[in-house]
C-alpha positions in Angstrom: 3.7 89.0 59.1 4.6 86.4 61.8 2.0 84.5 63.6 1.8 81.6 66.0 -1.2 80.2 64.2 -0.6 76.9 62.5 -2.7 77.7 59.4 -3.1 81.5 59.3 -4.5 81.4 55.8 -7.6 79.6 57.0 -8.6 82.8 58.9 -9.8 84.1 55.5 -12.7 81.5 55.7 -14.0 82.4 59.2 -17.6 82.7 58.0 -17.5 79.0 57.0 -16.5 78.1 60.6 -19.3 80.2 62.0 -21.7 78.5 59.5 -20.6 75.1 60.7 -21.2 76.0 64.3 -24.6 77.5 63.5 -25.7 74.6 61.4 -24.7 71.9 63.9 -26.3 73.8 66.8 -29.5 74.1 64.8 -29.4 70.4 63.9 -28.8 69.6 67.6 -31.8 71.5 68.8 -34.0 70.0 66.1 -32.8 66.5 67.1 -33.5 67.3 70.8 -37.0 68.4 69.8 -37.7 65.3 67.8 -36.5 62.9 70.4 -38.4 64.8 73.1 -41.7 64.8 71.2 -41.4 61.2 69.9 -40.0 59.4 72.9 -39.9 61.5 76.1 -43.0 63.7 76.1 -44.4 62.4 79.4 -40.9 62.6 81.0 -40.6 66.2 80.1 -44.0 67.0 81.6 -42.9 65.2 84.8 -39.7 67.2 84.9 -41.6 70.5 85.0 -43.8 69.1 87.7 -40.7 68.2 89.8 -39.5 71.7 89.4 -42.9 73.1 90.4 -43.8 74.9 87.2 -47.5 74.6 86.5 -49.2 73.9 84.2 -46.4 71.5 83.3 -47.9 70.7 79.8 -47.8 74.4 78.8 -44.1 74.7 79.9 -43.2 71.5 78.1 -44.9 72.8 74.9 -43.1 76.1 75.2 -39.7 74.4 75.6 -40.5 72.2 72.7 -41.5 75.2 70.5 -38.2 77.0 71.4 -36.2 73.8 70.5 -38.0 73.4 67.1 -38.2 77.1 66.0 -34.8 77.9 67.4 -33.2 74.9 65.7 -34.9 75.5 62.4 -34.0 79.2 62.4 -30.4 78.5 63.3 -30.1 75.8 60.7 -31.2 78.1 57.8 -29.6 81.2 59.3 -32.8 83.3 59.7 -33.1 85.7 62.7 -30.0 84.0 64.0 -29.4 86.3 66.9 -33.0 86.0 68.2 -32.9 82.2 67.9 -29.5 82.1 69.6 -30.8 84.3 72.4 -33.8 82.1 72.9 -32.0 78.7 72.8 -29.1 80.0 74.8 -31.4 81.4 77.6 -33.3 78.1 77.6 -30.2 76.0 78.0 -28.7 78.3 80.6 -31.9 77.9 82.6 -31.6 74.1 82.1 -28.0 74.1 83.3 -29.0 76.1 86.4 -31.8 73.7 87.1 -29.5 70.7 86.5 -26.9 72.2 88.9 -29.3 72.8 91.8 -31.8 70.0 91.2 -30.2 67.3 89.2 -33.0 64.8 89.5 -35.4 67.2 87.7 -33.6 66.7 84.4 -32.4 63.1 84.4 -31.6 62.9 80.6 -29.4 66.0 80.4 -25.9 66.6 81.7 -24.9 69.9 83.2 -21.9 70.3 80.9 -24.0 69.6 77.8 -26.6 72.2 78.8 -23.9 74.8 79.5 -22.1 74.1 76.3 -25.2 74.6 74.2 -26.0 77.8 76.1 -22.6 79.3 75.5 -22.3 78.2 71.9 -25.7 79.8 71.3 -24.6 83.0 73.1 -21.4 83.1 71.0 -23.6 83.4 67.8 -25.0 86.6 69.2 -21.5 88.1 68.6 -20.4 86.1 65.7 -23.4 86.4 63.5 -24.9 83.9 61.1 -21.8 83.1 59.0 -22.0 81.9 55.5 -25.1 80.5 53.7 -27.6 82.4 55.8 -30.5 84.7 55.2 -29.0 87.0 57.9 -26.0 88.1 55.9 -25.1 91.8 56.5 -26.3 94.1 53.7 
């Protein structure tokens, strides 16, 4: 069989590639949660006030919860599709807010939000990959 792929034998290990994507995405959301809770809690509440979402503390807590639970679930590969849907939706909304009202989210870049959204949504179709509790039975 002729293929234009440089290393076609590596396609055998696609589940490892999906695992790497899932693990780093989970780690990224956990890191975003930690930094937000530890250093930028008031700034996050202020961002929700700028957008006009009230009560801002409640929305900040919900976003923080999605980052933490979504990141943890992605990292271990449990309920991957649900976690990917939640984190992807959250980041797509963040990208839309950043596009239309950039001053509301000063720390985030539009491209970063969009990238995290689409990588999350890709896991809906790819599954959990290797080393996950979500392995097909």
